[in-house]
Residue, then its C-alpha position, 0 to 999 in steps of 0.5 A: m500500500r505504501r509503495f502504491l501511494l508513492v506511485l500515485l504521488a509520483l504520478a501526480l507530480g509527473g511534470l517534475p524530473a525523475c531520478a532517484e529510487a525511492s527506497a534502499t530496502p533490501d531485496n526480498g525477491s519482490t517484483e514490486e516496482v520501485v518508485e522513482l523520485p523527482s530530484l530536488k537539485e533539478i527542481y530548484a536548479d534555476r533558483f539555488d543549490v540544494g544539498i546536505c551534510v555527510g560524514n565519513r561513514a556515509a561517504s564510504q557507502a557507494e549506494y548511499m552516496a549515489f542516492v545523495e548525488s541523485q538528489f543534491n549538488i552540494l555537500t557539507a562535511e558534518n564534522e570532518l572540517k571542524p577545527d578538532a578534525v583539522l588541527d594536528v595537536g601533536m605535531s603543533f605541540v612539536k613545532a611550537r617548541e621552536d616557534e610558538t605561532a606554529v600550526v600544523v593541519r591535517f585533512d585525513a578525516a575530510k578526504p573521503i568527502l572531498d574526494y567524492a565531491k571532486e570525482h563526481g562534480m559536486k560542490v562543497h560548502g566548507h564548515v567551519l574555520v572558527w568556532h568556540n566549540q569542537t576546537p581544541d583548548v590547547f590551540f589557545r595555550e602556550g606550547y599547545r600544553n594542557s593547563a598552560p597559560l593562554v597565549s598572547r593576542e599576537v600569538m593567537l592571531a598569528r596561529l589563526e592566520s597560519y591555520i586559515a592560510q594552510i587550509m585555503e592553500y591545501m584546498d586550492e592545490n588539491y581540490p581546486g574549485v570544489i569548495v565554493s564557500w566557507d563558514v568563516v565563523n560559526e555561532a559567535v552571538d550569545d543566545t540571550t543577550g545578543e552580545l558576542r559569546d564569551s569564548l576563548w576566541l573573545q578572551v584571547v584575541g578580543e572582539d575583533y577576532l571575527a573581523r580578523a578571521f574574515e580578513y585572513a579568509r579573504k586574503y587566502a581564499p581562492e578568488g570567487t570563494l564566498l565567505y559566510y557568518n553562520d548562526y542559529n536561532t535567528a528567528y528569536f529577537n534578541k539573538q537576531n538583533g545581535i546577529v544584525k549588529l555583527l553582520e553590519a560591523l563585518m560588512a563595514e570591513g568588506n570581507i563578508d559575502g553572506y549569512g547562513f541560517q541554521m534552521h534547526h527548528g521544531i513544528a511548534t517553535p519558532t513560528v513560520k511568521e517569526i522565521a519569515a520576519s528574520v529572513e526579511r530583516i537579514a535579506k534587507l542587508g543585501l548579503k547573499l544568503r543560505v540555509s546552511e543546516w535545516d531540519i524540523t523535529v516532531p515529537g512522534n513518529d506518526e502520520a499527524n506529526f509528519a503532516k505538520q512537519a511537511r506543512m512547515y517544510g513547505e511553508i518555509m520553502k515558499l519563503l525561500i523561493d520568494h527570496a531565491d535571488q539572494f539564496e545561494a543554497v538550501q542544505f538539509w542537515g542529513l539525509t535520513d532520520n536515523l543518521s540525524w543528530r536529532a534522530s529521536q525526533y525524526p527531523l529529515l525528509f527520508d526515513a531510515d530506509r530512504n523512503p520519502k516522508p511527506a516532508f519530501w513531497a512538501v519540499v518538492d512542491p510547496e504549493s501542494v501544502e495547505 
């Protein structure tokens, strides 16, 4: 019955391009026809890129990645390009014996994802250069030693510049044209106050650490690479005020290209109206935009909750289409519910067997959402 309903849905959307098989359910000898799905990247090709995050476990599975490629044209490494995966603490510790500003980087974790993108002509959005989280504490300390004093502002800025320069140079040499954009700084605004978050970056460098990060990224990034500030909870007013204030300051220096909306939402809050107001306000700044991380949680795995989830996905997609002239990409934070960081709340477009949920069809055709 489920397959029959999917066939009816696919036929109803017959004017849309078909590409991916609906399910990766193991072959049980059934002769039941497999539904082919419309491809999100093709549907929105004239508007913006459509993508997801992937990790190494997914990148090593050919069938999984073939499904990803059929639907999406841009990838984000889920964790593999974050500082704790890229900074080689052991070798930096060794080098710092002679030069306190020394930084050593490595890309073993990210290579499977980058290799796949390069070989299959997919884009990559780099995530992330500077973040208070998933960054080794010793990056900020003398000699890269645990519990050592914090380094000076000058040493930390030298480390930051070297870190960004090496990443950009490695990517340009080994993966030219693959990484089209970067989250330069992630989640720097405090949720409650709207001021800069109290982090080691703020303590060691000062309030201009974001501006310097964008300065170095612009200096070393290949020409044409888009540079973003990325954050969550943009729909909430205090956080939103702080984000706007920060973006205006960064725009004054001329090194930022865009803003990334992390839309990690639930079906109850924030409201679509609040989300729309935040998009409208940020859009007025004139920056390029992207949905960098999108998922919508539900409290239960049932038809009623999935219908509400689909409605919210569809309403937000209508909003994004209205601003398609500014949005460069829309990226979901994962492919299937079971692999999501919020797996217990079923937040994505596909179930564990890669069967499309009502949310998928709402994204395919937002006008079908009532």
